[in-house]
C-alpha positions as CSV (number, residue, x, y, z in Angstrom):
1,M,233.7,13.6,10.7
2,A,235.8,16.7,10.5
3,S,235.9,16.3,6.7
4,E,232.1,16.6,6.5
5,G,232.2,20.0,8.1
6,F,231.8,18.9,11.7
7,T,234.6,19.7,14.1
8,Y,235.1,17.5,17.2
9,R,234.8,20.6,19.3
10,Y,231.4,21.5,17.7
11,L,230.1,17.9,18.3
12,Q,231.3,18.0,21.9
13,E,229.5,21.3,22.6
14,I,226.3,19.8,21.1
15,E,226.6,16.8,23.4
16,R,227.2,19.0,26.5
17,G,224.2,21.2,25.6
18,Q,226.4,24.2,25.0
19,R,225.3,24.5,21.3
20,N,222.0,24.2,19.6
21,P,222.5,22.9,16.0
22,S,220.4,24.1,13.2
23,L,217.9,21.7,11.6
24,K,220.1,21.6,8.5
25,M,223.0,20.6,10.6
26,L,221.0,17.8,12.3
27,F,220.0,16.4,8.9
28,E,223.6,16.4,7.7
29,L,224.8,14.8,10.9
30,A,222.1,12.2,10.7
31,Q,223.1,11.3,7.2
32,V,226.8,11.0,8.2
33,L,225.9,8.7,11.1
34,D,223.2,6.8,9.1
35,V,220.5,7.4,11.7
36,R,217.2,9.3,11.8
37,V,217.1,12.9,13.0
38,G,214.7,11.8,15.7
39,D,217.4,9.5,17.0
40,L,219.6,12.5,17.6
41,V,217.2,14.6,19.6
42,E,215.2,14.1,22.8
43,V,211.5,14.1,22.0
44,G,209.2,14.6,24.9
45,E,206.0,12.7,25.6
46,R,203.2,13.7,23.2
47,K,200.3,15.2,24.9
48,A,196.7,14.7,23.7
49,P,195.4,17.6,21.7
50,V,193.3,20.1,23.6
51,R,189.7,20.4,22.5
52,L,188.5,24.0,23.0
53,A,185.0,22.8,23.7
54,D,186.4,21.1,26.9
55,V,188.2,24.2,28.2
56,P,186.2,25.7,31.1
57,E,185.1,29.3,30.6
58,S,187.1,30.5,33.5
59,A,190.3,29.4,31.7
60,A,189.3,30.9,28.4
61,P,190.5,34.4,27.5
62,R,188.0,37.2,28.2
63,R,186.2,38.8,25.2
64,G,186.8,42.5,24.6
65,R,189.2,44.9,22.9
66,K,192.9,44.4,22.8
67,P,194.5,46.7,25.4
68,S,196.2,49.6,23.8
69,P,199.9,50.1,24.6
70,R,200.7,52.6,27.3
71,R,202.1,55.9,26.2
72,R,205.2,57.2,27.8
73,A,204.9,60.5,29.5
74,R,206.9,63.3,27.8
75,R,209.7,64.8,29.8
76,P,209.6,68.7,30.0
């Protein structure tokens, strides 16, 4: 594996959760191991899509202007 650009230390850090590999690195690792990228990562449960029509008005954002940023007071 080290010849493909993966060091043992790097792989160990990924396994321990100390590193987050890039998507490119995951694709390369999946090719070397002959697995799918999805097999290498934990995928949470898919939630049903939220329909905006079903969201109660109390949970919806209020209409109005976007608040302006606060200005800092100048020091004399």
